[in-house]
Predicted model as a PDB file, atoms N, CA, C, CB and O in Angstrom, pLDDT in the B-factor column:
MODEL        1                                                                  
ATOM      1  N   MET A   1      77.162  99.385  71.322  1.00 68.00           N  
ATOM      2  CA  MET A   1      76.424  99.493  72.560  1.00 68.00           C  
ATOM      3  C   MET A   1      77.242 100.366  73.520  1.00 68.00           C  
ATOM      4  CB  MET A   1      76.131  98.080  73.170  1.00 68.00           C  
ATOM      5  O   MET A   1      78.423 100.101  73.745  1.00 68.00           O  
ATOM      6  N   PRO A   2      76.617 101.401  74.082  1.00 77.00           N  
ATOM      7  CA  PRO A   2      77.376 102.306  74.953  1.00 77.00           C  
ATOM      8  C   PRO A   2      77.681 101.655  76.307  1.00 77.00           C  
ATOM      9  CB  PRO A   2      76.598 103.617  75.164  1.00 77.00           C  
ATOM     10  O   PRO A   2      76.937 100.795  76.781  1.00 77.00           O  
ATOM     11  N   GLN A   3      78.782 102.082  76.913  1.00 84.00           N  
ATOM     12  CA  GLN A   3      79.167 101.589  78.238  1.00 84.00           C  
ATOM     13  C   GLN A   3      78.257 102.221  79.295  1.00 84.00           C  
ATOM     14  CB  GLN A   3      80.671 101.907  78.538  1.00 84.00           C  
ATOM     15  O   GLN A   3      77.814 103.362  79.163  1.00 84.00           O  
ATOM     16  N   LEU A   4      78.002 101.462  80.317  1.00 84.00           N  
ATOM     17  CA  LEU A   4      77.214 101.964  81.427  1.00 84.00           C  
ATOM     18  C   LEU A   4      78.128 102.762  82.343  1.00 84.00           C  
ATOM     19  CB  LEU A   4      76.520 100.804  82.197  1.00 84.00           C  
ATOM     20  O   LEU A   4      79.132 102.250  82.840  1.00 84.00           O  
ATOM     21  N   ASP A   5      77.771 104.015  82.559  1.00 85.00           N  
ATOM     22  CA  ASP A   5      78.608 104.886  83.385  1.00 85.00           C  
ATOM     23  C   ASP A   5      78.273 104.653  84.859  1.00 85.00           C  
ATOM     24  CB  ASP A   5      78.405 106.387  83.000  1.00 85.00           C  
ATOM     25  O   ASP A   5      77.186 105.003  85.317  1.00 85.00           O  
ATOM     26  N   THR A   6      79.208 104.064  85.591  1.00 84.00           N  
ATOM     27  CA  THR A   6      78.991 103.753  87.007  1.00 84.00           C  
ATOM     28  C   THR A   6      79.779 104.678  87.921  1.00 84.00           C  
ATOM     29  CB  THR A   6      79.370 102.310  87.292  1.00 84.00           C  
ATOM     30  O   THR A   6      79.911 104.395  89.112  1.00 84.00           O  
ATOM     31  N   SER A   7      80.295 105.755  87.400  1.00 87.00           N  
ATOM     32  CA  SER A   7      81.136 106.620  88.220  1.00 87.00           C  
ATOM     33  C   SER A   7      80.337 107.370  89.286  1.00 87.00           C  
ATOM     34  CB  SER A   7      81.867 107.610  87.339  1.00 87.00           C  
ATOM     35  O   SER A   7      80.904 107.764  90.305  1.00 87.00           O  
ATOM     36  N   THR A   8      79.064 107.572  89.081  1.00 90.00           N  
ATOM     37  CA  THR A   8      78.270 108.329  90.053  1.00 90.00           C  
ATOM     38  C   THR A   8      77.515 107.428  91.037  1.00 90.00           C  
ATOM     39  CB  THR A   8      77.282 109.218  89.323  1.00 90.00           C  
ATOM     40  O   THR A   8      76.831 107.925  91.931  1.00 90.00           O  
ATOM     41  N   TRP A   9      77.637 106.133  90.877  1.00 92.00           N  
ATOM     42  CA  TRP A   9      76.889 105.220  91.731  1.00 92.00           C  
ATOM     43  C   TRP A   9      77.317 105.329  93.192  1.00 92.00           C  
ATOM     44  CB  TRP A   9      77.066 103.793  91.245  1.00 92.00           C  
ATOM     45  O   TRP A   9      76.468 105.313  94.084  1.00 92.00           O  
ATOM     46  N   LEU A  10      78.594 105.438  93.445  1.00 93.00           N  
ATOM     47  CA  LEU A  10      79.085 105.468  94.818  1.00 93.00           C  
ATOM     48  C   LEU A  10      78.541 106.681  95.565  1.00 93.00           C  
ATOM     49  CB  LEU A  10      80.614 105.478  94.837  1.00 93.00           C  
ATOM     50  O   LEU A  10      78.064 106.545  96.691  1.00 93.00           O  
ATOM     51  N   ILE A  11      78.604 107.828  94.976  1.00 94.00           N  
ATOM     52  CA  ILE A  11      78.113 109.032  95.658  1.00 94.00           C  
ATOM     53  C   ILE A  11      76.604 108.967  95.851  1.00 94.00           C  
ATOM     54  CB  ILE A  11      78.489 110.294  94.865  1.00 94.00           C  
ATOM     55  O   ILE A  11      76.093 109.459  96.857  1.00 94.00           O  
ATOM     56  N   ASN A  12      75.889 108.377  94.915  1.00 95.00           N  
ATOM     57  CA  ASN A  12      74.434 108.225  95.064  1.00 95.00           C  
ATOM     58  C   ASN A  12      74.088 107.294  96.228  1.00 95.00           C  
ATOM     59  CB  ASN A  12      73.818 107.685  93.761  1.00 95.00           C  
ATOM     60  O   ASN A  12      73.205 107.594  97.031  1.00 95.00           O  
ATOM     61  N   ILE A  13      74.780 106.184  96.309  1.00 96.00           N  
ATOM     62  CA  ILE A  13      74.503 105.210  97.367  1.00 96.00           C  
ATOM     63  C   ILE A  13      74.871 105.787  98.730  1.00 96.00           C  
ATOM     64  CB  ILE A  13      75.276 103.898  97.117  1.00 96.00           C  
ATOM     65  O   ILE A  13      74.112 105.644  99.689  1.00 96.00           O  
ATOM     66  N   VAL A  14      76.013 106.429  98.821  1.00 96.00           N  
ATOM     67  CA  VAL A  14      76.450 107.002 100.087  1.00 96.00           C  
ATOM     68  C   VAL A  14      75.507 108.119 100.525  1.00 96.00           C  
ATOM     69  CB  VAL A  14      77.885 107.531  99.969  1.00 96.00           C  
ATOM     70  O   VAL A  14      75.156 108.203 101.702  1.00 96.00           O  
ATOM     71  N   SER A  15      75.101 108.962  99.611  1.00 97.00           N  
ATOM     72  CA  SER A  15      74.183 110.049  99.979  1.00 97.00           C  
ATOM     73  C   SER A  15      72.811 109.512 100.368  1.00 97.00           C  
ATOM     74  CB  SER A  15      74.043 111.045  98.821  1.00 97.00           C  
ATOM     75  O   SER A  15      72.155 110.078 101.242  1.00 97.00           O  
ATOM     76  N   MET A  16      72.368 108.436  99.737  1.00 97.00           N  
ATOM     77  CA  MET A  16      71.088 107.836 100.088  1.00 97.00           C  
ATOM     78  C   MET A  16      71.143 107.249 101.496  1.00 97.00           C  
ATOM     79  CB  MET A  16      70.703 106.752  99.070  1.00 97.00           C  
ATOM     80  O   MET A  16      70.215 107.436 102.282  1.00 97.00           O  
ATOM     81  N   ILE A  17      72.210 106.549 101.813  1.00 98.00           N  
ATOM     82  CA  ILE A  17      72.346 105.958 103.144  1.00 98.00           C  
ATOM     83  C   ILE A  17      72.430 107.059 104.202  1.00 98.00           C  
ATOM     84  CB  ILE A  17      73.594 105.046 103.211  1.00 98.00           C  
ATOM     85  O   ILE A  17      71.812 106.947 105.261  1.00 98.00           O  
ATOM     86  N   LEU A  18      73.175 108.098 103.931  1.00 98.00           N  
ATOM     87  CA  LEU A  18      73.288 109.215 104.862  1.00 98.00           C  
ATOM     88  C   LEU A  18      71.929 109.888 105.074  1.00 98.00           C  
ATOM     89  CB  LEU A  18      74.315 110.237 104.348  1.00 98.00           C  
ATOM     90  O   LEU A  18      71.571 110.227 106.202  1.00 98.00           O  
ATOM     91  N   THR A  19      71.188 110.078 104.006  1.00 98.00           N  
ATOM     92  CA  THR A  19      69.864 110.697 104.107  1.00 98.00           C  
ATOM     93  C   THR A  19      68.909 109.825 104.918  1.00 98.00           C  
ATOM     94  CB  THR A  19      69.284 110.950 102.709  1.00 98.00           C  
ATOM     95  O   THR A  19      68.175 110.331 105.767  1.00 98.00           O  
ATOM     96  N   LEU A  20      68.917 108.520 104.662  1.00 97.00           N  
ATOM     97  CA  LEU A  20      68.062 107.616 105.426  1.00 97.00           C  
ATOM     98  C   LEU A  20      68.432 107.632 106.906  1.00 97.00           C  
ATOM     99  CB  LEU A  20      68.164 106.191 104.873  1.00 97.00           C  
ATOM    100  O   LEU A  20      67.550 107.616 107.764  1.00 97.00           O  
ATOM    101  N   PHE A  21      69.716 107.664 107.210  1.00 97.00           N  
ATOM    102  CA  PHE A  21      70.164 107.711 108.592  1.00 97.00           C  
ATOM    103  C   PHE A  21      69.657 108.978 109.278  1.00 97.00           C  
ATOM    104  CB  PHE A  21      71.694 107.640 108.662  1.00 97.00           C  
ATOM    105  O   PHE A  21      69.165 108.924 110.405  1.00 97.00           O  
ATOM    106  N   ILE A  22      69.776 110.099 108.608  1.00 97.00           N  
ATOM    107  CA  ILE A  22      69.326 111.374 109.187  1.00 97.00           C  
ATOM    108  C   ILE A  22      67.816 111.371 109.385  1.00 97.00           C  
ATOM    109  CB  ILE A  22      69.739 112.559 108.286  1.00 97.00           C  
ATOM    110  O   ILE A  22      67.327 111.827 110.419  1.00 97.00           O  
ATOM    111  N   VAL A  23      67.080 110.867 108.416  1.00 97.00           N  
ATOM    112  CA  VAL A  23      65.612 110.844 108.526  1.00 97.00           C  
ATOM    113  C   VAL A  23      65.180 109.969 109.701  1.00 97.00           C  
ATOM    114  CB  VAL A  23      64.971 110.327 107.210  1.00 97.00           C  
ATOM    115  O   VAL A  23      64.301 110.353 110.473  1.00 97.00           O  
ATOM    116  N   PHE A  24      65.795 108.797 109.837  1.00 95.00           N  
ATOM    117  CA  PHE A  24      65.422 107.919 110.939  1.00 95.00           C  
ATOM    118  C   PHE A  24      65.828 108.502 112.283  1.00 95.00           C  
ATOM    119  CB  PHE A  24      66.052 106.552 110.758  1.00 95.00           C  
ATOM    120  O   PHE A  24      65.102 108.341 113.264  1.00 95.00           O  
ATOM    121  N   GLN A  25      66.950 109.162 112.350  1.00 95.00           N  
ATOM    122  CA  GLN A  25      67.355 109.808 113.592  1.00 95.00           C  
ATOM    123  C   GLN A  25      66.349 110.893 113.980  1.00 95.00           C  
ATOM    124  CB  GLN A  25      68.767 110.407 113.453  1.00 95.00           C  
ATOM    125  O   GLN A  25      66.005 111.025 115.155  1.00 95.00           O  
ATOM    126  N   LEU A  26      65.884 111.658 113.017  1.00 94.00           N  
ATOM    127  CA  LEU A  26      64.904 112.693 113.306  1.00 94.00           C  
ATOM    128  C   LEU A  26      63.576 112.093 113.755  1.00 94.00           C  
ATOM    129  CB  LEU A  26      64.693 113.572 112.082  1.00 94.00           C  
ATOM    130  O   LEU A  26      62.925 112.619 114.658  1.00 94.00           O  
ATOM    131  N   LYS A  27      63.172 110.984 113.120  1.00 94.00           N  
ATOM    132  CA  LYS A  27      61.923 110.334 113.514  1.00 94.00           C  
ATOM    133  C   LYS A  27      62.013 109.802 114.940  1.00 94.00           C  
ATOM    134  CB  LYS A  27      61.582 109.193 112.545  1.00 94.00           C  
ATOM    135  O   LYS A  27      61.081 109.961 115.728  1.00 94.00           O  
ATOM    136  N   ILE A  28      63.137 109.171 115.267  1.00 91.00           N  
ATOM    137  CA  ILE A  28      63.305 108.585 116.594  1.00 91.00           C  
ATOM    138  C   ILE A  28      63.392 109.679 117.656  1.00 91.00           C  
ATOM    139  CB  ILE A  28      64.561 107.697 116.636  1.00 91.00           C  
ATOM    140  O   ILE A  28      62.885 109.506 118.764  1.00 91.00           O  
ATOM    141  N   SER A  29      64.023 110.788 117.330  1.00 90.00           N  
ATOM    142  CA  SER A  29      64.206 111.837 118.328  1.00 90.00           C  
ATOM    143  C   SER A  29      62.904 112.549 118.679  1.00 90.00           C  
ATOM    144  CB  SER A  29      65.213 112.842 117.833  1.00 90.00           C  
ATOM    145  O   SER A  29      62.841 113.227 119.705  1.00 90.00           O  
ATOM    146  N   LYS A  30      61.873 112.415 117.864  1.00 89.00           N  
ATOM    147  CA  LYS A  30      60.601 113.077 118.137  1.00 89.00           C  
ATOM    148  C   LYS A  30      59.730 112.292 119.126  1.00 89.00           C  
ATOM    149  CB  LYS A  30      59.844 113.284 116.840  1.00 89.00           C  
ATOM    150  O   LYS A  30      58.744 112.825 119.636  1.00 89.00           O  
ATOM    151  N   HIS A  31      60.085 111.034 119.399  1.00 84.00           N  
ATOM    152  CA  HIS A  31      59.310 110.225 120.346  1.00 84.00           C  
ATOM    153  C   HIS A  31      59.671 110.620 121.764  1.00 84.00           C  
ATOM    154  CB  HIS A  31      59.561 108.713 120.125  1.00 84.00           C  
ATOM    155  O   HIS A  31      60.828 110.908 122.071  1.00 84.00           O  
ATOM    156  N   SER A  32      58.660 110.629 122.625  1.00 83.00           N  
ATOM    157  CA  SER A  32      58.915 110.895 124.039  1.00 83.00           C  
ATOM    158  C   SER A  32      58.776 109.579 124.803  1.00 83.00           C  
ATOM    159  CB  SER A  32      57.932 111.985 124.602  1.00 83.00           C  
ATOM    160  O   SER A  32      57.718 108.950 124.815  1.00 83.00           O  
ATOM    161  N   TYR A  33      59.855 109.195 125.426  1.00 77.00           N  
ATOM    162  CA  TYR A  33      59.892 107.953 126.188  1.00 77.00           C  
ATOM    163  C   TYR A  33      59.781 108.265 127.671  1.00 77.00           C  
ATOM    164  CB  TYR A  33      61.186 107.160 125.893  1.00 77.00           C  
ATOM    165  O   TYR A  33      60.273 109.306 128.106  1.00 77.00           O  
ATOM    166  N   PRO A  34      59.152 107.400 128.466  1.00 75.00           N  
ATOM    167  CA  PRO A  34      59.071 107.639 129.908  1.00 75.00           C  
ATOM    168  C   PRO A  34      60.462 107.557 130.545  1.00 75.00           C  
ATOM    169  CB  PRO A  34      58.116 106.620 130.571  1.00 75.00           C  
ATOM    170  O   PRO A  34      61.304 106.755 130.142  1.00 75.00           O  
ATOM    171  N   MET A  35      60.676 108.410 131.551  1.00 79.00           N  
ATOM    172  CA  MET A  35      61.998 108.445 132.182  1.00 79.00           C  
ATOM    173  C   MET A  35      62.286 107.165 132.963  1.00 79.00           C  
ATOM    174  CB  MET A  35      62.107 109.652 133.108  1.00 79.00           C  
ATOM    175  O   MET A  35      63.381 106.612 132.866  1.00 79.00           O  
ATOM    176  N   HIS A  36      61.302 106.691 133.741  1.00 81.00           N  
ATOM    177  CA  HIS A  36      61.510 105.497 134.546  1.00 81.00           C  
ATOM    178  C   HIS A  36      60.390 104.499 134.246  1.00 81.00           C  
ATOM    179  CB  HIS A  36      61.559 105.847 136.066  1.00 81.00           C  
ATOM    180  O   HIS A  36      59.366 104.498 134.931  1.00 81.00           O  
ATOM    181  N   PRO A  37      60.571 103.665 133.246  1.00 73.00           N  
ATOM    182  CA  PRO A  37      59.505 102.708 132.932  1.00 73.00           C  
ATOM    183  C   PRO A  37      59.371 101.662 134.033  1.00 73.00           C  
ATOM    184  CB  PRO A  37      59.777 102.021 131.583  1.00 73.00           C  
ATOM    185  O   PRO A  37      60.364 101.159 134.558  1.00 73.00           O  
ATOM    186  N   GLU A  38      58.134 101.351 134.368  1.00 79.00           N  
ATOM    187  CA  GLU A  38      57.860 100.355 135.397  1.00 79.00           C  
ATOM    188  C   GLU A  38      56.992  99.256 134.811  1.00 79.00           C  
ATOM    189  CB  GLU A  38      57.174 100.998 136.628  1.00 79.00           C  
ATOM    190  O   GLU A  38      56.137  99.490 133.956  1.00 79.00           O  
ATOM    191  N   ALA A  39      57.241  98.062 135.296  1.00 76.00           N  
ATOM    192  CA  ALA A  39      56.454  96.926 134.823  1.00 76.00           C  
ATOM    193  C   ALA A  39      55.060  96.992 135.422  1.00 76.00           C  
ATOM    194  CB  ALA A  39      57.139  95.587 135.185  1.00 76.00           C  
ATOM    195  O   ALA A  39      54.903  97.276 136.609  1.00 76.00           O  
ATOM    196  N   LYS A  40      54.066  96.736 134.621  1.00 75.00           N  
ATOM    197  CA  LYS A  40      52.694  96.729 135.099  1.00 75.00           C  
ATOM    198  C   LYS A  40      52.393  95.375 135.728  1.00 75.00           C  
ATOM    199  CB  LYS A  40      51.702  97.039 133.949  1.00 75.00           C  
ATOM    200  O   LYS A  40      52.759  94.329 135.191  1.00 75.00           O  
ATOM    201  N   THR A  41      51.731  95.412 136.856  1.00 73.00           N  
ATOM    202  CA  THR A  41      51.338  94.161 137.491  1.00 73.00           C  
ATOM    203  C   THR A  41      49.933  93.818 137.012  1.00 73.00           C  
ATOM    204  CB  THR A  41      51.398  94.265 139.056  1.00 73.00           C  
ATOM    205  O   THR A  41      48.986  94.582 137.199  1.00 73.00           O  
ATOM    206  N   THR A  42      49.828  92.673 136.402  1.00 71.00           N  
ATOM    207  CA  THR A  42      48.520  92.232 135.906  1.00 71.00           C  
ATOM    208  C   THR A  42      48.104  91.004 136.695  1.00 71.00           C  
ATOM    209  CB  THR A  42      48.559  91.924 134.369  1.00 71.00           C  
ATOM    210  O   THR A  42      48.835  90.016 136.759  1.00 71.00           O  
ATOM    211  N   LYS A  43      46.928  91.075 137.291  1.00 72.00           N  
ATOM    212  CA  LYS A  43      46.397  89.944 138.043  1.00 72.00           C  
ATOM    213  C   LYS A  43      45.318  89.287 137.200  1.00 72.00           C  
ATOM    214  CB  LYS A  43      45.836  90.392 139.434  1.00 72.00           C  
ATOM    215  O   LYS A  43      44.328  89.906 136.811  1.00 72.00           O  
ATOM    216  N   MET A  44      45.548  88.023 136.937  1.00 71.00           N  
ATOM    217  CA  MET A  44      44.582  87.280 136.150  1.00 71.00           C  
ATOM    218  C   MET A  44      43.487  86.732 137.064  1.00 71.00           C  
ATOM    219  CB  MET A  44      45.273  86.138 135.373  1.00 71.00           C  
ATOM    220  O   MET A  44      43.768  85.975 137.993  1.00 71.00           O  
ATOM    221  N   ALA A  45      42.264  87.113 136.802  1.00 70.00           N  
ATOM    222  CA  ALA A  45      41.142  86.610 137.585  1.00 70.00           C  
ATOM    223  C   ALA A  45      40.790  85.217 137.077  1.00 70.00           C  
ATOM    224  CB  ALA A  45      39.910  87.570 137.496  1.00 70.00           C  
ATOM    225  O   ALA A  45      40.593  85.008 135.880  1.00 70.00           O  
ATOM    226  N   LYS A  46      40.715  84.278 138.001  1.00 71.00           N  
ATOM    227  CA  LYS A  46      40.395  82.907 137.620  1.00 71.00           C  
ATOM    228  C   LYS A  46      38.892  82.789 137.423  1.00 71.00           C  
ATOM    229  CB  LYS A  46      40.894  81.895 138.687  1.00 71.00           C  
ATOM    230  O   LYS A  46      38.112  82.974 138.357  1.00 71.00           O  
ATOM    231  N   ARG A  47      38.510  82.485 136.218  1.00 70.00           N  
ATOM    232  CA  ARG A  47      37.091  82.329 135.903  1.00 70.00           C  
ATOM    233  C   ARG A  47      36.823  80.861 135.615  1.00 70.00           C  
ATOM    234  CB  ARG A  47      36.673  83.222 134.691  1.00 70.00           C  
ATOM    235  O   ARG A  47      37.480  80.245 134.776  1.00 70.00           O  
ATOM    236  N   LEU A  48      35.861  80.323 136.317  1.00 67.00           N  
ATOM    237  CA  LEU A  48      35.501  78.930 136.073  1.00 67.00           C  
ATOM    238  C   LEU A  48      34.470  78.871 134.956  1.00 67.00           C  
ATOM    239  CB  LEU A  48      34.957  78.259 137.363  1.00 67.00           C  
ATOM    240  O   LEU A  48      33.407  79.488 135.028  1.00 67.00           O  
ATOM    241  N   THR A  49      34.803  78.131 133.951  1.00 69.00           N  
ATOM    242  CA  THR A  49      33.872  77.926 132.850  1.00 69.00           C  
ATOM    243  C   THR A  49      33.197  76.574 133.040  1.00 69.00           C  
ATOM    244  CB  THR A  49      34.598  78.005 131.469  1.00 69.00           C  
ATOM    245  O   THR A  49      33.733  75.718 133.744  1.00 69.00           O  
ATOM    246  N   PRO A  50      32.052  76.363 132.440  1.00 65.00           N  
ATOM    247  CA  PRO A  50      31.327  75.096 132.656  1.00 65.00           C  
ATOM    248  C   PRO A  50      32.158  73.871 132.303  1.00 65.00           C  
ATOM    249  CB  PRO A  50      30.052  75.083 131.840  1.00 65.00           C  
ATOM    250  O   PRO A  50      32.019  72.835 132.953  1.00 65.00           O  
ATOM    251  N   TRP A  51      33.012  73.959 131.297  1.00 61.00           N  
ATOM    252  CA  TRP A  51      33.769  72.774 130.921  1.00 61.00           C  
ATOM    253  C   TRP A  51      34.989  72.556 131.814  1.00 61.00           C  
ATOM    254  CB  TRP A  51      34.204  72.879 129.478  1.00 61.00           C  
ATOM    255  O   TRP A  51      35.619  71.501 131.747  1.00 61.00           O  
ATOM    256  N   GLU A  52      35.330  73.537 132.649  1.00 62.00           N  
ATOM    257  CA  GLU A  52      36.426  73.331 133.588  1.00 62.00           C  
ATOM    258  C   GLU A  52      35.945  72.705 134.895  1.00 62.00           C  
ATOM    259  CB  GLU A  52      37.124  74.649 133.873  1.00 62.00           C  
ATOM    260  O   GLU A  52      36.712  72.032 135.582  1.00 62.00           O  
ATOM    261  N   SER A  53      34.685  72.925 135.235  1.00 61.00           N  
ATOM    262  CA  SER A  53      34.185  72.424 136.523  1.00 61.00           C  
ATOM    263  C   SER A  53      33.763  70.964 136.466  1.00 61.00           C  
ATOM    264  CB  SER A  53      33.017  73.263 136.984  1.00 61.00           C  
ATOM    265  O   SER A  53      33.631  70.341 137.519  1.00 61.00           O  
ATOM    266  N   LYS A  54      33.550  70.401 135.315  1.00 61.00           N  
ATOM    267  CA  LYS A  54      33.162  69.000 135.231  1.00 61.00           C  
ATOM    268  C   LYS A  54      33.937  68.313 134.109  1.00 61.00           C  
ATOM    269  CB  LYS A  54      31.641  68.868 135.001  1.00 61.00           C  
ATOM    270  O   LYS A  54      34.435  68.956 133.185  1.00 61.00           O  
ATOM    271  N   TRP A  55      34.022  66.995 134.218  1.00 61.00           N  
ATOM    272  CA  TRP A  55      34.747  66.217 133.227  1.00 61.00           C  
ATOM    273  C   TRP A  55      33.837  65.991 132.031  1.00 61.00           C  
ATOM    274  CB  TRP A  55      35.238  64.868 133.819  1.00 61.00           C  
ATOM    275  O   TRP A  55      32.695  65.560 132.191  1.00 61.00           O  
ATOM    276  N   THR A  56      34.322  66.271 130.865  1.00 60.00           N  
ATOM    277  CA  THR A  56      33.528  66.027 129.664  1.00 60.00           C  
ATOM    278  C   THR A  56      34.306  65.115 128.739  1.00 60.00           C  
ATOM    279  CB  THR A  56      33.163  67.353 128.949  1.00 60.00           C  
ATOM    280  O   THR A  56      35.537  65.118 128.729  1.00 60.00           O  
ATOM    281  N   LYS A  57      33.587  64.352 127.979  1.00 64.00           N  
ATOM    282  CA  LYS A  57      34.215  63.437 127.038  1.00 64.00           C  
ATOM    283  C   LYS A  57      33.942  63.954 125.626  1.00 64.00           C  
ATOM    284  CB  LYS A  57      33.683  61.971 127.222  1.00 64.00           C  
ATOM    285  O   LYS A  57      32.804  64.275 125.281  1.00 64.00           O  
ATOM    286  N   ILE A  58      34.986  64.030 124.825  1.00 67.00           N  
ATOM    287  CA  ILE A  58      34.849  64.487 123.446  1.00 67.00           C  
ATOM    288  C   ILE A  58      34.817  63.259 122.555  1.00 67.00           C  
ATOM    289  CB  ILE A  58      36.011  65.456 123.039  1.00 67.00           C  
ATOM    290  O   ILE A  58      35.733  62.437 122.584  1.00 67.00           O  
ATOM    291  N   TYR A  59      33.765  63.139 121.766  1.00 64.00           N  
ATOM    292  CA  TYR A  59      33.609  62.003 120.889  1.00 64.00           C  
ATOM    293  C   TYR A  59      34.127  62.344 119.503  1.00 64.00           C  
ATOM    294  CB  TYR A  59      32.149  61.565 120.828  1.00 64.00           C  
ATOM    295  O   TYR A  59      33.771  63.369 118.921  1.00 64.00           O  
ATOM    296  N   SER A  60      34.948  61.492 119.002  1.00 66.00           N  
ATOM    297  CA  SER A  60      35.418  61.639 117.634  1.00 66.00           C  
ATOM    298  C   SER A  60      34.347  61.101 116.696  1.00 66.00           C  
ATOM    299  CB  SER A  60      36.774  60.902 117.421  1.00 66.00           C  
ATOM    300  O   SER A  60      33.697  60.108 117.022  1.00 66.00           O  
ATOM    301  N   PRO A  61      34.145  61.730 115.537  1.00 66.00           N  
ATOM    302  CA  PRO A  61      33.107  61.217 114.610  1.00 66.00           C  
ATOM    303  C   PRO A  61      33.366  59.782 114.180  1.00 66.00           C  
ATOM    304  CB  PRO A  61      33.024  62.101 113.371  1.00 66.00           C  
ATOM    305  O   PRO A  61      32.422  59.063 113.853  1.00 66.00           O  
ATOM    306  N   LEU A  62      34.628  59.346 114.172  1.00 69.00           N  
ATOM    307  CA  LEU A  62      34.909  58.004 113.730  1.00 69.00           C  
ATOM    308  C   LEU A  62      34.587  56.970 114.821  1.00 69.00           C  
ATOM    309  CB  LEU A  62      36.363  57.897 113.311  1.00 69.00           C  
ATOM    310  O   LEU A  62      34.378  55.799 114.506  1.00 69.00           O  
ATOM    311  N   SER A  63      34.542  57.381 116.094  1.00 63.00           N  
ATOM    312  CA  SER A  63      34.270  56.425 117.173  1.00 63.00           C  
ATOM    313  C   SER A  63      32.774  56.276 117.446  1.00 63.00           C  
ATOM    314  CB  SER A  63      34.982  56.859 118.448  1.00 63.00           C  
ATOM    315  O   SER A  63      32.376  55.409 118.225  1.00 63.00           O  
ATOM    316  N   LEU A  64      31.942  57.104 116.820  1.00 63.00           N  
ATOM    317  CA  LEU A  64      30.499  56.999 117.035  1.00 63.00           C  
ATOM    318  C   LEU A  64      29.965  55.753 116.334  1.00 63.00           C  
ATOM    319  CB  LEU A  64      29.769  58.268 116.523  1.00 63.00           C  
ATOM    320  O   LEU A  64      30.511  55.334 115.313  1.00 63.00           O  
ATOM    321  N   PRO A  65      28.892  55.155 116.881  1.00 69.00           N  
ATOM    322  CA  PRO A  65      28.320  53.964 116.216  1.00 69.00           C  
ATOM    323  C   PRO A  65      27.770  54.311 114.831  1.00 69.00           C  
ATOM    324  CB  PRO A  65      27.197  53.347 117.084  1.00 69.00           C  
ATOM    325  O   PRO A  65      27.295  55.416 114.569  1.00 69.00           O  
ATOM    326  N   GLN A  66      27.863  53.318 113.977  1.00 66.00           N  
ATOM    327  CA  GLN A  66      27.369  53.527 112.619  1.00 66.00           C  
ATOM    328  C   GLN A  66      25.851  53.605 112.620  1.00 66.00           C  
ATOM    329  CB  GLN A  66      27.848  52.403 111.685  1.00 66.00           C  
ATOM    330  O   GLN A  66      25.194  52.903 113.389  1.00 66.00           O  
ATOM    331  N   GLN A  67      25.300  54.434 111.782  1.00 63.00           N  
ATOM    332  CA  GLN A  67      23.852  54.571 111.708  1.00 63.00           C  
ATOM    333  C   GLN A  67      23.311  53.824 110.522  1.00 63.00           C  
ATOM    334  CB  GLN A  67      23.448  56.029 111.633  1.00 63.00           C  
ATOM    335  O   GLN A  67      22.102  53.823 110.292  1.00 63.00           O  
TER     336      GLN A  67                                                      
ENDMDL                                                                          
END                                                                             
């Protein structure tokens, strides 16, 4: 059974990591980010729904009278 030649593994792994780093750097550098980001103010409008304006009772199927 022949020996597995692992002498080229290190250069392959290092070159792959270097290539991935360069590709990601190029991808990130193409994005345009705003110079001064500001938080958006969001005002939530209070909407009254029918079940909020009155008290309702939820009946469990097990608490209903037997038929």
